[in-house]
C-alpha positions in Angstrom: -0.1 -0.1 -0.1 1.3 3.4 -1.0 2.0 5.9 1.9 -0.7 8.2 2.4 1.0 11.3 3.8 -2.6 12.7 4.8 -2.7 9.6 7.2 -3.5 11.4 10.5 -1.0 8.8 12.2 1.8 10.0 9.9 1.1 13.6 10.4 1.1 12.7 14.4 4.7 10.7 14.0 6.0 13.6 12.1 4.8 16.0 14.6 6.5 14.1 17.2 9.8 13.8 15.1 9.8 17.4 14.3 9.4 18.4 17.9 12.2 16.0 19.1 10.0 13.6 20.9 12.0 10.9 19.6 10.6 7.8 21.6 7.0 8.7 20.7 8.0 9.4 17.2 9.8 5.8 16.8 6.6 4.2 18.1 4.4 5.9 15.8 6.8 5.1 12.8 6.9 1.4 13.8 3.2 1.3 13.9 3.2 2.8 10.2 5.4 0.2 9.0 3.0 -2.4 9.8 0.4 -0.5 8.0 2.8 0.3 5.2 5.4 -2.4 5.3 6.9 -1.6 1.6 7.6 1.9 2.1 11.2 2.7 2.1 10.8 6.3 3.3 9.3 5.2 7.0 12.3 3.0 7.4 14.8 6.0 6.5 12.7 8.1 9.0 13.1 5.5 11.6 16.7 5.4 10.7 17.2 9.1 11.6 15.0 8.9 14.7 17.3 6.0 16.0 20.3 8.0 15.1 19.1 11.0 16.9 18.6 8.8 20.0 22.1 7.5 19.4 21.0 3.8 18.6 23.3 3.6 15.8 23.0 -0.2 15.2 19.4 0.0 15.4 19.6 2.8 12.8 21.8 1.0 10.6 19.0 -1.8 10.4 16.3 0.5 9.3 18.5 2.3 6.7 19.5 -1.0 5.2 15.7 -2.0 5.1 15.0 1.4 3.2 17.8 0.7 0.9 16.5 -3.0 0.2 13.1 -1.5 -0.7 14.7 1.3 -2.8 18.2 0.4 -4.0 19.0 3.9 -5.4 18.0 5.7 -2.1 21.2 7.9 -2.1 20.1 9.7 1.3 19.7 6.3 2.9 23.2 5.5 1.8 24.7 8.6 3.4 23.1 8.2 6.5 24.0 4.6 6.8 27.5 5.4 5.9 27.4 8.1 8.8 26.2 5.5 11.3 28.9 2.9 10.2 31.6 5.4 10.3 30.5 6.3 14.0 30.4 2.9 15.1 33.9 2.1 13.7 32.8 0.1 10.6 35.2 2.0 8.4 35.3 -0.3 5.5 31.3 -0.8 5.5 31.2 3.1 5.6 33.8 3.5 2.8 31.3 1.3 0.8 28.1 3.2 1.5 29.7 6.6 0.8 31.3 5.4 -2.5 27.7 4.2 -3.5 26.5 7.7 -2.8 28.8 9.1 -5.2 27.9 6.6 -7.9 24.4 7.5 -7.6 25.2 11.4 -7.9 23.1 12.0 -4.9 22.5 15.4 -3.4 24.9 14.5 -0.5 27.4 13.6 -3.0 29.9 16.3 -1.8 30.0 15.1 1.9 30.0 11.6 0.7 33.6 12.4 -1.2 34.6 14.1 1.9 34.2 10.9 4.1 35.4 8.7 1.2 38.7 10.8 1.4 38.8 10.9 5.3 38.3 6.9 5.6 40.9 6.3 2.9 43.2 8.5 4.7 42.5 6.8 7.8 43.2 3.3 6.3 46.4 4.6 4.9 45.1 4.5 1.2 46.9 7.6 0.0 46.1 7.7 -3.5 42.3 7.0 -3.1 42.2 9.5 -0.2 44.0 12.2 -2.4 41.6 11.5 -5.4 38.5 11.8 -3.2 39.6 15.0 -1.6 40.5 16.6 -4.9 37.1 15.7 -6.2 35.6 17.1 -3.1 37.2 20.6 -3.8 35.9 20.6 -7.2 32.3 19.9 -6.2 32.5 22.1 -3.0 35.0 24.8 -3.7 33.8 27.0 -1.0 35.0 24.3 1.6 38.6 24.2 2.7 38.5 21.1 5.0 39.8 19.0 2.1 42.9 21.3 1.6 44.1 20.1 5.1 44.3 16.5 4.2 45.6 17.0 0.6 48.2 19.1 2.2 49.3 16.4 4.6 49.2 13.7 1.6 51.4 15.7 -0.6 54.0 16.3 2.3 53.9 12.7 3.0 54.7 11.9 -0.6 57.4 14.7 -0.7 55.4 16.5 -3.2 56.3 19.9 -1.7 55.5 22.1 -4.5 52.0 20.4 -5.0 51.4 21.0 -1.4 51.8 24.9 -1.6 48.4 25.4 -3.5 45.8 23.9 -1.0 47.8 25.0 2.1 48.2 28.7 0.9 44.3 28.4 0.1 43.7 27.3 3.6 46.1 29.7 5.6 44.2 32.6 3.9 41.1 31.4 5.6 42.4 30.3 8.8 45.8 32.3 9.5 45.9 31.2 13.1 45.8 27.5 12.5 49.4 26.7 14.0 49.6 23.2 12.0 48.9 24.6 8.7 51.7 27.3 9.3 53.9 24.3 10.2 53.1 22.4 7.0 53.7 25.2 5.0 57.2 25.6 6.7 57.8 22.0 5.9 56.8 22.4 2.2 59.0 25.4 1.8 61.9 23.6 3.6 61.5 20.8 1.2 61.6 23.2 -1.6 64.7 24.9 -0.2 62.9 28.1 0.2 64.6 28.8 3.7 63.5 32.4 4.3 59.8 31.2 3.8 60.2 28.2 5.7 61.5 30.1 8.8 58.8 32.7 8.5 56.1 30.0 8.7 57.7 28.0 11.4 58.0 31.3 13.5 54.5 31.9 12.8 53.6 28.5 14.1 55.5 29.1 17.1 53.9 32.5 17.8 50.5 30.6 17.7 51.6 27.7 19.6 54.8 28.3 21.8 55.0 24.7 22.7 55.5 23.4 19.0 58.6 21.3 19.6 58.7 20.4 15.8 58.8 24.1 14.8 61.5 24.9 17.3 63.7 21.9 16.0 63.3 22.9 12.5 64.2 26.5 13.1 67.3 25.6 15.1 68.4 23.6 11.9 67.7 26.6 9.6 69.0 29.3 11.9 71.8 27.6 13.9 70.2 29.2 16.9 68.4 27.1 19.7 64.9 27.8 20.2 63.4 27.3 23.7 
């Protein structure tokens, strides 16, 4: 039976949901699934409800049921991925977020971010770099991918390639000590010693306890930094 959104029980369930009355909303949605057992959207709503209550494994079950009923439901794949990520099922989360990208869903941009992040955490650098680069393309106003791209480029000694994302990031967040340090490392790798010194000093201005910057400055200036 097709879900009738004028059904008073559905209106009541949504009212509970929107007011944050999670337990009564869950009970109401469960009741509706008995009346509309093949409706994917009800299971999706149950998934978001259980997620809001912190019942992540139950939410996962509901999102999977929603996907079973509607295999191209990108929003359900995205929310499933978020739940799987939060419970530490990284490989499963990676598969869910990758599926969102394949479906070109409206959550495509953030799915790419998670694909990059999980690959980064798993040490799969090439896949992480590709995902973060694609995330920057589809979400150019975001700078979060720049940080990870910078790290990946530095890890692979691609110092010149690290400068563009890091310079863009430091324009937005000039008081981010770690980015100043990373820029120092990039310039140091390129033998731009004066620029490296400038960034390491800036990192120390922001975070006086940064021993890495002190060590780098001591090497560059032959002066101990305490």
